[in-house]
C-alpha positions as CSV (number, residue, x, y, z in Angstrom):
1,X,-7.6,8.2,-52.0
2,X,-9.0,6.2,-54.9
3,X,-7.0,5.1,-57.8
4,X,-7.4,7.4,-60.9
5,X,-6.4,6.4,-64.5
6,X,-4.3,3.6,-65.7
7,X,-0.6,3.4,-64.8
8,X,2.1,4.3,-67.4
9,X,3.4,1.4,-69.5
10,X,6.7,3.0,-70.2
11,X,8.6,0.4,-68.1
12,X,7.1,-2.4,-70.1
13,X,8.7,-1.2,-73.3
14,X,12.3,-1.3,-71.9
15,X,14.5,-4.3,-72.6
16,X,14.2,-6.7,-69.7
17,X,17.9,-6.6,-68.6
18,X,17.9,-2.8,-68.7
19,X,14.7,-2.7,-66.6
20,X,16.1,-5.0,-64.0
21,X,19.3,-3.0,-63.6
22,X,17.3,0.2,-63.4
23,X,15.0,-1.2,-60.7
24,X,18.0,-2.4,-58.6
25,X,19.7,1.0,-58.9
26,X,16.6,2.9,-57.9
27,X,16.0,0.7,-54.9
28,X,19.6,1.2,-53.8
29,X,19.2,5.0,-54.1
30,X,15.9,4.9,-52.3
31,X,17.3,2.9,-49.4
32,X,20.3,5.1,-49.2
33,X,18.5,8.5,-49.4
34,X,14.9,7.8,-48.6
35,X,13.8,10.2,-51.3
36,X,13.8,10.7,-55.1
37,X,17.0,11.7,-56.8
38,X,16.9,15.5,-57.2
39,X,18.8,15.5,-60.5
40,X,17.9,12.2,-62.1
41,X,14.8,10.8,-63.7
42,X,11.7,9.5,-62.0
43,X,11.9,6.7,-59.5
44,X,10.8,3.5,-61.0
45,X,9.4,1.8,-57.8
46,X,8.2,2.8,-54.3
47,X,10.9,3.7,-51.9
48,X,10.1,2.4,-48.4
49,X,11.8,3.8,-45.3
50,X,10.8,1.8,-42.2
51,X,11.6,4.3,-39.5
52,X,9.7,2.6,-36.6
53,X,9.4,-1.2,-36.4
54,X,7.6,-2.7,-33.4
55,X,9.4,-5.4,-31.5
56,X,6.6,-7.9,-31.9
57,X,5.1,-8.4,-35.3
58,X,2.8,-11.4,-35.2
59,X,1.4,-10.6,-38.6
60,X,2.4,-8.7,-41.8
61,X,0.1,-7.2,-44.4
62,X,-0.5,-9.4,-47.4
63,X,-2.5,-9.0,-50.6
64,X,-6.2,-9.2,-49.9
65,X,-5.9,-8.0,-46.3
66,X,-8.2,-5.3,-44.9
67,X,-6.1,-2.5,-43.3
68,X,-6.8,0.6,-41.2
69,X,-4.1,3.2,-41.1
70,X,-3.4,6.9,-40.6
71,X,-1.3,8.9,-43.1
72,X,0.0,12.3,-44.1
73,X,0.5,12.9,-47.8
74,X,3.0,15.6,-49.0
75,X,4.9,16.7,-52.1
76,X,8.7,16.8,-52.2
77,X,8.7,20.4,-50.9
78,X,6.7,19.3,-47.8
79,X,3.4,20.8,-48.8
80,X,0.6,18.7,-47.6
81,X,-2.1,17.6,-50.0
82,X,-4.0,15.1,-47.9
83,X,-4.2,13.7,-44.3
84,X,-6.4,11.2,-42.5
85,X,-5.6,13.0,-39.3
86,X,-7.2,16.2,-40.5
87,X,-10.4,14.2,-41.3
88,X,-10.2,12.4,-37.9
89,X,-10.9,9.2,-39.8
90,X,-8.7,6.3,-40.5
91,X,-8.2,5.0,-44.0
92,X,-9.8,1.6,-44.1
93,X,-9.6,-0.5,-47.3
94,X,-8.5,-3.9,-48.8
95,X,-4.9,-4.0,-50.0
96,X,-3.7,-5.3,-53.3
97,X,-7.0,-5.5,-55.2
98,X,-6.7,-2.2,-57.1
99,X,-8.6,0.0,-54.7
100,X,-5.5,2.1,-53.9
101,X,-2.9,3.7,-56.1
102,X,-0.3,1.1,-57.0
103,X,2.4,2.8,-54.9
104,X,0.3,2.7,-51.8
105,X,-0.7,-0.9,-52.4
106,X,3.0,-1.9,-52.7
107,X,4.1,0.3,-49.8
108,X,1.7,-1.2,-47.3
109,X,2.8,-4.8,-48.1
110,X,4.7,-6.5,-45.3
111,X,3.8,-3.8,-42.8
112,X,3.3,-4.6,-39.1
113,X,0.7,-3.1,-36.8
114,X,2.1,0.1,-35.2
115,X,4.9,0.2,-37.8
116,X,5.6,3.6,-39.2
117,X,6.8,4.0,-42.8
118,X,7.8,6.8,-45.2
119,X,6.7,5.9,-48.7
120,X,8.1,7.8,-51.8
121,X,5.7,7.0,-54.7
122,X,6.8,7.9,-58.2
123,X,4.2,9.5,-60.5
124,X,3.5,6.4,-62.6
125,X,2.6,4.5,-59.4
126,X,0.6,7.4,-58.1
127,X,-1.6,9.7,-60.3
128,X,0.6,9.7,-63.3
129,X,0.7,12.4,-66.0
130,X,-2.9,13.4,-65.3
131,X,-2.8,14.0,-61.6
132,X,-5.9,15.1,-59.7
133,X,-7.4,18.4,-60.7
134,X,-6.9,21.1,-58.1
135,X,-5.1,18.7,-55.7
136,X,-2.2,16.8,-57.3
137,X,-0.3,18.1,-60.3
138,X,0.7,15.9,-63.2
139,X,3.9,13.8,-62.8
140,X,4.0,14.5,-59.0
141,X,6.1,12.3,-56.7
142,X,4.1,11.7,-53.6
143,X,5.5,11.3,-50.0
144,X,3.4,9.4,-47.4
145,X,4.0,9.0,-43.7
146,X,2.0,6.0,-42.7
147,X,1.2,4.2,-39.4
148,X,-0.6,0.9,-39.6
149,X,-3.2,0.4,-36.9
150,X,-5.1,-2.7,-37.9
151,X,-5.0,-5.6,-40.3
152,X,-7.3,-8.6,-40.9
153,X,-8.5,-10.9,-43.6
154,X,-11.9,-12.3,-44.3
155,X,-10.4,-15.8,-43.8
156,X,-9.3,-15.0,-40.3
157,X,-10.7,-16.8,-37.3
158,X,-10.5,-15.9,-33.6
159,X,-6.9,-16.2,-32.4
160,X,-6.4,-17.5,-28.9
161,X,-3.1,-17.4,-27.0
162,X,-2.9,-19.0,-23.5
163,X,-0.8,-16.8,-21.3
164,X,-1.3,-18.7,-18.1
165,X,-3.0,-22.0,-17.4
166,X,-3.4,-23.2,-13.8
167,X,-2.1,-26.7,-13.0
168,X,-5.6,-27.8,-11.7
169,X,-8.5,-27.4,-14.1
170,X,-11.7,-28.8,-12.7
171,X,-13.8,-27.5,-15.5
172,X,-13.5,-25.9,-18.9
173,X,-16.0,-23.4,-20.4
174,X,-18.7,-24.9,-22.7
175,X,-21.6,-23.4,-24.6
176,X,-24.5,-22.3,-22.2
177,X,-22.1,-22.0,-19.3
178,X,-22.3,-18.9,-17.1
179,X,-18.9,-17.2,-16.7
180,X,-17.4,-14.5,-14.6
181,X,-14.2,-12.9,-16.0
182,X,-12.1,-9.8,-15.9
183,X,-10.8,-8.3,-19.1
184,X,-8.8,-5.5,-20.7
185,X,-10.0,-4.6,-24.2
186,X,-7.8,-2.8,-26.8
187,X,-7.7,-2.2,-30.5
188,X,-5.0,-4.0,-32.4
189,X,-2.6,-1.1,-32.0
190,X,-3.0,-1.2,-28.2
191,X,-5.5,1.6,-27.8
192,X,-7.6,0.7,-24.8
193,X,-11.4,0.9,-25.2
194,X,-12.8,-0.9,-22.1
195,X,-11.8,-2.7,-18.9
196,X,-13.8,-4.6,-16.3
197,X,-11.2,-3.8,-13.6
198,X,-12.3,-0.1,-13.5
199,X,-15.9,-1.2,-12.8
200,X,-15.4,-2.8,-9.5
201,X,-16.6,-6.2,-10.6
202,X,-16.3,-9.0,-13.1
203,X,-18.1,-9.2,-16.4
204,X,-20.8,-11.9,-15.9
205,X,-22.6,-13.5,-18.8
206,X,-23.7,-16.7,-20.6
207,X,-21.5,-18.2,-23.3
208,X,-22.9,-19.2,-26.6
209,X,-26.3,-17.7,-26.0
210,X,-26.1,-14.5,-27.9
211,X,-25.1,-12.3,-25.0
212,X,-21.6,-11.7,-26.3
213,X,-20.0,-10.9,-29.6
214,X,-19.4,-14.0,-31.6
215,X,-15.6,-13.8,-31.3
216,X,-15.7,-13.7,-27.5
217,X,-18.2,-16.6,-27.4
218,X,-15.6,-18.6,-29.4
219,X,-12.6,-17.3,-27.5
220,X,-13.8,-18.2,-24.1
221,X,-14.5,-21.9,-25.0
222,X,-12.2,-24.3,-23.2
223,X,-10.9,-21.9,-20.6
224,X,-10.2,-23.0,-17.1
225,X,-10.9,-20.9,-14.0
226,X,-7.8,-18.9,-13.3
227,X,-6.6,-19.1,-16.9
228,X,-5.4,-16.0,-18.7
229,X,-5.9,-15.7,-22.4
230,X,-5.2,-13.2,-25.2
231,X,-8.1,-13.3,-27.7
232,X,-7.8,-11.5,-31.0
233,X,-11.1,-11.0,-32.8
234,X,-11.5,-9.9,-36.4
235,X,-14.2,-7.2,-37.0
236,X,-16.7,-9.5,-38.7
237,X,-16.8,-11.5,-35.4
238,X,-16.9,-8.3,-33.3
239,X,-18.7,-5.1,-34.2
240,X,-18.1,-5.1,-37.9
241,X,-18.8,-2.0,-40.1
242,X,-20.9,-0.2,-37.4
243,X,-18.3,-0.3,-34.7
244,X,-19.5,0.5,-31.2
245,X,-20.1,4.0,-30.0
246,X,-17.1,6.3,-30.0
247,X,-14.6,3.8,-28.6
248,X,-14.6,1.0,-31.3
249,X,-14.3,2.3,-34.9
250,X,-15.7,0.6,-37.9
251,X,-14.0,-2.6,-39.1
252,X,-11.8,-2.8,-35.9
253,X,-10.0,-5.9,-34.8
254,X,-10.3,-6.3,-31.0
255,X,-7.8,-7.7,-28.5
256,X,-9.0,-9.0,-25.1
257,X,-6.7,-10.0,-22.3
258,X,-9.1,-12.2,-20.2
259,X,-8.8,-13.7,-16.7
260,X,-11.5,-16.3,-16.1
261,X,-12.7,-16.2,-12.5
262,X,-15.2,-19.0,-12.5
263,X,-17.6,-21.0,-14.6
264,X,-20.8,-22.9,-13.9
265,X,-23.9,-24.1,-15.6
266,X,-27.4,-23.7,-14.2
267,X,-27.7,-27.5,-14.4
268,X,-24.7,-28.1,-12.3
269,X,-24.9,-30.0,-9.0
270,X,-22.4,-30.2,-6.2
271,X,-19.1,-31.7,-7.2
272,X,-17.2,-33.8,-4.6
273,X,-13.5,-34.8,-4.7
274,X,-12.1,-37.0,-1.9
275,X,-8.6,-35.6,-1.0
276,X,-7.9,-38.0,1.9
277,X,-10.0,-40.9,3.2
278,X,-8.9,-42.4,6.5
279,X,-8.9,-46.2,6.8
280,X,-11.6,-48.0,8.8
281,X,-14.6,-45.7,7.9
282,X,-17.4,-47.6,9.6
283,X,-20.0,-44.7,9.5
284,X,-20.8,-41.9,7.1
285,X,-22.6,-38.7,7.9
286,X,-26.3,-38.5,7.2
287,X,-28.9,-35.8,7.5
288,X,-29.6,-35.0,11.1
289,X,-26.1,-35.6,12.3
290,X,-24.3,-32.8,14.2
291,X,-20.8,-32.2,12.6
292,X,-17.7,-30.4,13.6
293,X,-15.4,-29.5,10.7
294,X,-12.6,-27.2,9.6
295,X,-12.7,-25.6,6.2
296,X,-11.0,-23.2,3.8
297,X,-13.4,-21.4,1.5
298,X,-12.2,-19.9,-1.8
299,X,-13.5,-18.7,-5.2
300,X,-12.6,-20.6,-8.3
301,X,-9.7,-18.4,-9.0
302,X,-8.2,-19.3,-5.7
303,X,-9.2,-16.1,-3.8
304,X,-9.7,-17.1,-0.1
305,X,-12.9,-15.7,1.4
306,X,-13.2,-17.5,4.7
307,X,-11.4,-20.1,6.9
308,X,-12.3,-21.7,10.2
309,X,-8.6,-22.2,10.9
310,X,-8.2,-18.4,11.1
311,X,-10.7,-18.5,14.0
312,X,-9.0,-21.5,15.6
313,X,-12.4,-23.1,16.0
314,X,-14.3,-25.7,14.1
315,X,-17.6,-24.9,12.4
316,X,-20.3,-26.8,14.2
317,X,-23.7,-27.5,12.7
318,X,-26.4,-29.9,11.9
319,X,-26.2,-31.5,8.4
320,X,-29.1,-31.7,6.1
321,X,-31.4,-29.5,8.1
322,X,-31.1,-26.2,6.4
323,X,-28.7,-24.5,8.8
324,X,-26.0,-24.1,6.1
325,X,-26.2,-23.3,2.3
326,X,-27.8,-26.2,0.3
327,X,-24.6,-27.1,-1.5
328,X,-22.7,-27.6,1.8
329,X,-25.6,-29.5,3.3
330,X,-25.4,-31.9,0.4
331,X,-21.6,-32.0,0.2
332,X,-21.0,-33.0,3.8
333,X,-23.3,-36.0,3.7
334,X,-21.6,-39.3,3.1
335,X,-18.3,-38.1,4.6
336,X,-16.3,-40.0,7.1
337,X,-14.7,-38.8,10.3
338,X,-11.2,-37.6,9.5
339,X,-11.9,-37.3,5.8
340,X,-10.7,-34.4,3.7
341,X,-12.8,-33.5,0.7
342,X,-13.2,-30.7,-1.8
343,X,-16.8,-29.5,-2.3
344,X,-17.5,-27.3,-5.4
345,X,-20.8,-25.5,-5.1
346,X,-22.5,-23.7,-8.0
347,X,-24.1,-20.3,-7.2
348,X,-27.7,-21.5,-7.2
349,X,-26.8,-23.9,-4.3
350,X,-24.7,-21.2,-2.6
351,X,-25.4,-17.4,-2.4
352,X,-27.0,-17.0,-5.8
353,X,-26.9,-13.9,-8.0
354,X,-26.6,-11.5,-5.1
355,X,-23.7,-13.1,-3.3
356,X,-23.2,-12.0,0.3
357,X,-21.0,-9.5,2.2
358,X,-18.0,-8.0,0.5
359,X,-16.1,-11.2,-0.1
360,X,-18.5,-13.4,-2.0
361,X,-19.7,-11.7,-5.2
362,X,-22.9,-12.5,-7.1
363,X,-23.1,-15.7,-9.2
364,X,-19.9,-17.0,-7.5
365,X,-18.9,-20.7,-7.5
366,X,-17.5,-21.6,-4.1
367,X,-14.9,-24.2,-3.3
368,X,-14.6,-25.6,0.2
369,X,-11.7,-27.8,1.3
370,X,-13.2,-29.5,4.3
371,X,-11.6,-31.6,7.1
372,X,-14.3,-33.5,9.1
373,X,-13.3,-33.6,12.7
374,X,-16.2,-35.6,14.1
375,X,-20.0,-36.0,13.9
376,X,-22.6,-37.6,16.0
377,X,-26.4,-37.9,16.2
378,X,-28.3,-36.7,19.3
379,X,-29.7,-40.3,19.5
380,X,-26.3,-41.9,19.4
381,X,-25.4,-44.3,22.3
382,X,-22.0,-45.0,23.7
383,X,-20.0,-47.1,21.3
384,X,-17.9,-49.8,23.0
385,X,-15.3,-52.0,21.3
386,X,-13.4,-54.6,23.3
387,X,-9.7,-54.6,22.6
388,X,-8.7,-57.3,25.1
389,X,-10.7,-59.4,27.6
390,X,-9.0,-61.9,30.0
391,X,-11.7,-64.6,29.8
392,X,-9.9,-67.1,32.1
393,X,-9.9,-64.8,35.1
394,X,-13.1,-62.9,34.5
395,X,-15.6,-64.1,37.1
396,X,-17.1,-60.8,38.0
397,X,-17.6,-57.6,36.0
398,X,-17.9,-53.9,37.1
399,X,-21.4,-52.8,37.9
400,X,-23.2,-49.8,39.3
401,X,-22.0,-49.0,42.8
402,X,-18.6,-50.7,42.3
403,X,-15.5,-48.8,43.1
404,X,-13.1,-49.1,40.2
405,X,-9.6,-48.1,39.3
406,X,-8.7,-47.7,35.7
407,X,-6.2,-46.2,33.3
408,X,-7.3,-44.2,30.3
409,X,-6.2,-42.1,27.4
410,X,-8.7,-39.5,26.1
411,X,-8.6,-37.9,22.7
412,X,-10.8,-36.3,20.0
413,X,-11.7,-38.4,17.0
414,X,-9.2,-36.6,14.8
415,X,-6.5,-37.9,17.1
416,X,-5.9,-34.8,19.2
417,X,-4.8,-36.0,22.6
418,X,-6.6,-34.4,25.6
419,X,-5.9,-36.3,28.9
420,X,-4.3,-39.5,30.2
421,X,-4.2,-41.1,33.6
422,X,-0.6,-42.1,32.8
423,X,0.4,-38.4,33.1
424,X,-0.5,-38.6,36.8
425,X,1.3,-41.9,37.6
426,X,-1.8,-43.5,39.1
427,X,-5.1,-45.0,38.0
428,X,-8.2,-42.9,38.0
429,X,-10.7,-43.9,40.7
430,X,-14.5,-43.7,40.6
431,X,-17.7,-45.3,42.0
432,X,-19.8,-46.3,39.1
433,X,-23.2,-44.6,39.0
434,X,-22.1,-41.9,41.5
435,X,-21.9,-39.2,38.9
436,X,-18.1,-38.8,39.4
437,X,-17.3,-39.3,35.8
438,X,-19.1,-38.3,32.6
439,X,-22.1,-40.5,31.9
440,X,-20.8,-42.0,28.7
441,X,-17.5,-43.2,30.3
442,X,-19.5,-44.5,33.3
443,X,-21.5,-46.6,30.9
444,X,-18.3,-47.7,29.1
445,X,-16.7,-49.0,32.3
446,X,-19.7,-51.1,33.3
447,X,-19.4,-54.8,32.4
448,X,-15.6,-54.8,32.3
449,X,-13.4,-57.4,33.8
450,X,-10.2,-56.5,35.7
451,X,-7.4,-56.4,33.1
452,X,-9.9,-55.8,30.2
453,X,-9.1,-53.1,27.7
454,X,-11.8,-51.2,25.8
455,X,-12.3,-48.4,23.2
456,X,-15.2,-46.2,24.2
457,X,-16.6,-43.5,21.9
458,X,-18.8,-41.0,23.8
459,X,-21.1,-38.5,22.0
460,X,-21.2,-35.0,23.4
461,X,-24.6,-35.3,25.0
462,X,-23.1,-38.1,27.2
463,X,-19.9,-36.2,27.7
464,X,-19.4,-32.4,28.1
465,X,-22.2,-31.2,25.8
466,X,-22.3,-28.1,23.7
467,X,-20.3,-26.0,26.1
468,X,-17.4,-28.4,26.4
469,X,-15.1,-28.3,29.4
470,X,-11.6,-27.1,30.2
471,X,-9.5,-28.5,27.4
472,X,-12.5,-30.1,25.7
473,X,-14.2,-28.2,22.7
474,X,-17.9,-27.8,22.7
475,X,-20.0,-30.6,21.0
476,X,-16.9,-32.8,20.9
477,X,-17.1,-36.6,20.5
478,X,-14.5,-38.2,22.9
479,X,-12.5,-41.4,22.3
480,X,-11.4,-43.3,25.4
481,X,-9.0,-46.2,25.6
482,X,-9.5,-47.7,29.1
483,X,-8.0,-50.6,31.0
484,X,-9.7,-51.7,34.3
485,X,-7.0,-52.1,37.0
486,X,-9.2,-53.2,40.0
487,X,-12.8,-53.5,41.1
488,X,-14.4,-53.5,44.6
489,X,-18.1,-54.2,45.3
490,X,-19.8,-51.0,46.3
491,X,-22.2,-50.3,49.1
492,X,-25.9,-49.7,48.8
493,X,-26.9,-46.0,48.3
494,X,-26.6,-44.1,51.5
495,X,-24.5,-46.6,53.3
496,X,-21.0,-45.9,54.6
497,X,-20.4,-49.3,56.2
498,X,-22.0,-52.7,55.8
499,X,-21.7,-55.9,57.8
500,X,-20.6,-59.1,56.1
501,X,-22.6,-61.1,58.6
502,X,-25.2,-60.2,61.3
503,X,-23.9,-57.5,63.7
504,X,-23.4,-58.4,67.4
505,X,-26.6,-58.9,69.3
506,X,-25.8,-56.1,71.7
507,X,-23.8,-53.8,69.5
508,X,-23.5,-50.9,71.9
509,X,-21.9,-53.1,74.6
510,X,-19.3,-54.4,72.1
511,X,-18.6,-50.8,71.0
512,X,-18.3,-49.5,74.6
513,X,-14.8,-50.7,75.1
514,X,-14.2,-49.3,78.6
515,X,-17.8,-50.0,79.7
516,X,-18.6,-46.6,81.0
517,X,-21.9,-46.3,79.1
518,X,-20.5,-43.9,76.5
519,X,-18.7,-44.3,73.2
520,X,-16.5,-41.4,72.3
521,X,-15.0,-40.9,68.8
522,X,-11.8,-42.8,69.6
523,X,-13.6,-45.9,70.8
524,X,-16.0,-45.8,67.8
525,X,-13.1,-45.6,65.4
526,X,-11.2,-48.4,67.1
527,X,-14.2,-50.7,67.0
528,X,-15.1,-50.0,63.3
529,X,-11.5,-50.5,62.2
530,X,-11.4,-53.8,64.1
531,X,-14.5,-55.1,62.2
532,X,-12.9,-54.2,58.9
533,X,-9.6,-55.8,59.7
534,X,-11.3,-59.0,60.9
535,X,-13.4,-59.1,57.7
536,X,-16.7,-58.7,59.5
537,X,-17.6,-55.5,57.7
538,X,-16.3,-53.0,55.1
539,X,-16.3,-49.3,54.6
540,X,-17.5,-47.4,51.5
541,X,-14.7,-47.9,49.0
542,X,-12.9,-45.0,47.4
543,X,-13.1,-42.8,50.4
544,X,-10.6,-41.8,53.2
545,X,-11.4,-44.4,56.0
546,X,-10.8,-41.8,58.7
547,X,-13.3,-39.4,57.0
548,X,-15.8,-42.2,56.5
549,X,-15.6,-43.3,60.1
550,X,-15.8,-39.7,61.2
551,X,-19.0,-39.2,59.1
552,X,-20.4,-42.4,60.7
553,X,-19.7,-41.1,64.2
554,X,-21.4,-37.7,63.4
555,X,-24.5,-39.5,62.2
556,X,-24.8,-41.5,65.4
557,X,-23.9,-38.6,67.8
558,X,-27.5,-37.3,67.6
559,X,-27.1,-34.5,70.1
560,X,-23.6,-33.6,68.9
561,X,-22.0,-33.8,72.4
562,X,-18.9,-35.8,71.3
563,X,-20.1,-39.2,72.5
564,X,-22.7,-41.9,71.6
565,X,-25.0,-43.4,74.1
566,X,-27.1,-46.6,73.8
567,X,-30.2,-44.6,73.0
568,X,-28.5,-42.8,70.2
569,X,-26.9,-45.8,68.5
570,X,-29.1,-47.1,65.7
571,X,-28.3,-49.2,62.6
572,X,-29.2,-47.6,59.3
573,X,-31.5,-50.5,58.4
574,X,-33.5,-49.7,61.6
575,X,-33.6,-46.0,60.7
576,X,-34.9,-46.8,57.2
577,X,-37.6,-49.1,58.7
578,X,-38.7,-46.4,61.2
579,X,-38.8,-43.9,58.3
580,X,-41.1,-46.2,56.4
581,X,-43.5,-46.5,59.3
582,X,-43.5,-42.7,59.7
583,X,-44.4,-42.3,56.0
584,X,-47.2,-44.8,56.3
């Protein structure tokens, strides 16, 4: 539809005032009727009927713009003389520079994409008195039904509109970054040509490295993970004159609605952000420590892929020894017990290009929000901190074999309360070294004064180990606050009763209260109780006296006939001496 021949100069020879009045009259007629006057003279300007105007019109056609449009061209009687639809090819040309007939140049001005217009072009703004041989007769008024599908200018740049920007933006896209994003791609008129959503995965590529069209390289810069953008790309920054296949025509502007899923750079390291740091952090985790922690794991767009909380169980592992992904190995080191930290891990320190399972895609950046519950080292000893010590009255301290009474509160290091002796209304009782309490607490009680208060931290290998116990998680570090209530000297191993002084020279005669040559259980019990009450001896502390005395009687009643004779009665020290001789 090239311009043919010079336009008529008839209008230029009319007086200026007459010309202006005529133009105003013809415009009024054209707006009112939408067609040439059937009985009057020729129309002096293009009549424009805008019979479909889109709601949004971000841009109108101006002189010098490149446009793509469809049209049907007819005469006044409706006979078609030309149609881009019939050729299955859009008209694509620069407006206002003389490449179109003047009527079409004028009729396209101010048009919006997807707008539909009817243009009535008088002969002197079309093909004039010459016409086009065999196609358009001389002095023909032309009617065009036009729909504009695209408009751009060589001065255009990439247009970026932010549709949604997340409140937290840890990182923005830069040149050489690797990005994963979803997109819907359309032409400027809304015709869809491609979408990542139908392919079951994101579009993954490098930015600024020649893998993308130039306009997309520019449009992605500065995006945050989770951000949504509308990116409009002019053809010379997209596929230009060649287009792409059958879906993107020549000289097409492209519109992409983009959702950035994540971004990283192959040079990235683990990023740490402390969310909460408890006071009094005296130790930080190092390689070789065993750690228990809770976590929420998500992708950069916020998609949750795993959580220890959903399993109601901490994740337990060694740090820095290759049991977990390298990024987490690095990210957990240096943390404090009770700390909350965010660990952002690039793919090459996580699951790489392949991802894992159906929840972590390839090349995914992972974000872990971690709460450190506790950690220890298999070589850790019991940690003891004295909270109060009554120095004035501390003459003796608890030692192995002593019978002690103490109050305690037991909790996990994150403050979770487990047990307390106060719940039972009475102190706990134990003989130190008798394996009646966990080894770490046994150690923590030794050396205490009566009235002293301590804080005792017990690592799992000195507590309930990997399996834990009822109410105690596996591999848990335990925190005890203990107060020693009382202490009694214990007895040597294997002894149920000891003398404070030498026993009577003829022990059996003193024990045989009725002098009948036999000591039944009643006489034995009466004698032992008398020695205890007179302070001449003491029973094994922490045991029921009746049971202890009964055990002593059973030990002496060698033939189990219910009575002890002089031949059967032997002190334990004598028995031990005889055993030594037998072994020799």
